[in-house]
C-alpha positions, -999 to 999 in steps of 0.1 A, spaced: 0 0 0 12 35 -8 -4 65 10 4 100 -4 6 83 -38 0 115 -58 28 136 -41 63 143 -53 78 111 -38 48 89 -35 40 90 -72 75 78 -79 72 51 -53 41 38 -70 58 39 -104 89 20 -91 68 -6 -73 47 -14 -103 78 -19 -124 92 -45 -100 85 -82 -107 86 -90 -70 56 -69 -63 24 -87 -70 -1 -58 -64 0 -22 -53 -29 -5 -34 -32 33 -32 -54 55 -12 -63 88 -28 -87 117 -21 -95 119 -58 -92 93 -85 -63 97 -109 -60 85 -146 -32 60 -137 -40 25 -149 -19 -6 -145 -28 -43 -142 -11 -45 -107 -26 -13 -94 -58 -9 -74 -67 27 -66 -92 35 -39 -108 69 -33 -112 73 5 -122 98 31 -91 103 52 -113 118 79 -129 83 82 -102 59 73 -118 33 96 -145 28 70 -118 16 46 -101 -7 71 -107 -37 49 -82 -24 24 -52 -26 48 -45 -63 45 -12 -58 28 24 -69 34 39 -35 38 28 2 38 47 31 24 35 64 39 45 96 19 15 116 30 23 152 40 14 188 35 26 223 46 11 247 70 5 272 42 -13 246 21 -33 232 51 -44 266 61 -36 264 98 -14 245 123 -44 224 134 -51 213 98 -14 206 92 -13 184 123 -45 165 112 -29 155 80 8 150 90 1 134 123 -35 122 124 -39 107 89 -4 91 90 -9 76 123 -44 62 115 -28 47 84 -2 30 105 -27 19 132 -51 3 106 -22 -14 88 -9 -29 120 -43 -41 130 -47 -58 96 -14 -76 99 10 -55 79 45 -64 88 64 -34 74 59 4 75 80 28 56 75 64 69 85 96 52 94 120 80 119 148 79 155 157 90 156 171 126 122 155 135 119 153 172 90 154 197 112 178 218 118 203 190 108 239 195 99 241 158 63 231 153 69 212 120 97 191 134 79 185 167 47 171 148 70 149 127 87 137 159 56 130 177 44 109 148 76 89 148 72 82 185 36 71 180 43 48 151 73 32 170 48 23 198 26 2 174 50 -27 173 57 -31 136 80 -60 130 99 -37 105 97 1 106 119 24 85 118 61 90 132 84 63 148 117 73 155 136 40 163 173 41 151 194 12 134 172 -14 144 182 -50 120 178 -79 92 194 -98 61 198 -76 25 204 -89 21 233 -65 45 262 -61 64 265 -28 85 297 -30 109 289 -3 116 255 -15 120 267 -51 147 290 -39 164 263 -20 164 240 -49 182 265 -70 211 269 -46 212 234 -32 237 219 -57 262 244 -45 253 241 -8 255 203 -10 292 205 -18 299 223 15 278 199 36 304 172 45 311 151 75 284 154 102 266 179 80 261 155 50 227 145 64 214 180 56 221 177 19 191 181 -5 181 149 -22 160 143 -53 126 129 -46 134 102 -72 163 91 -52 142 87 -20 116 68 -40 141 44 -54 155 38 -19 120 30 -5 112 7 -35 145 -12 -31 139 -15 7 104 -29 3 114 -53 -24 142 -66 -2 118 -74 26 96 -103 19 72 -110 48 93 -137 64 122 -112 66 103 -84 83 100 -101 117 123 -89 144 141 -63 123 132 -34 145 134 3 135 158 17 109 164 55 105 174 66 69 194 98 65 211 112 34 240 87 31 218 57 37 191 69 14 216 73 -15 231 39 -7 197 22 -7 188 39 -40 217 23 -57 
């Protein structure tokens, strides 16, 4: 299952999974139907405010959660938290209840429930909550700035994307984890990780945290 399947990274994850022979089927949950058609793809239009009504869809081996928004797009901190914390956590809860063994979560660099920065604190609180669900395999991605063409315009990110190739060269050693990374690279890493984890290998693997060096290595 892929949640956030129409976003910058999630769309590439779906594309990558569909191309892999190891993957028998891909389920996506979307707010609105797309025009994507593939023999292995089943797309479900759901109400994210009432995901329990779609609980029967969560009987999958693994879930990739790339769902997320911004405070500007959401309209308020409360709405942002509802999406980035509430929807994502409910996805994880329903998946675990249905027997999913693996959960791949898109979070963010510097995510921490102790952060004084609202965005990072929400991401950190989500991570803590998902860790408590007892997934046999949990992988949390901590990318910095995601590089790629978005459907919506984000002015600050657009400026960052322009200068990031130069900035990346200066981010070495302990600062390497703050390098901007193409969304396509993150997606390839997620796809490779999922395909390397058949159900019998998920048990007892614990939690992995993926920062820039690990993401790039997994992608290749």
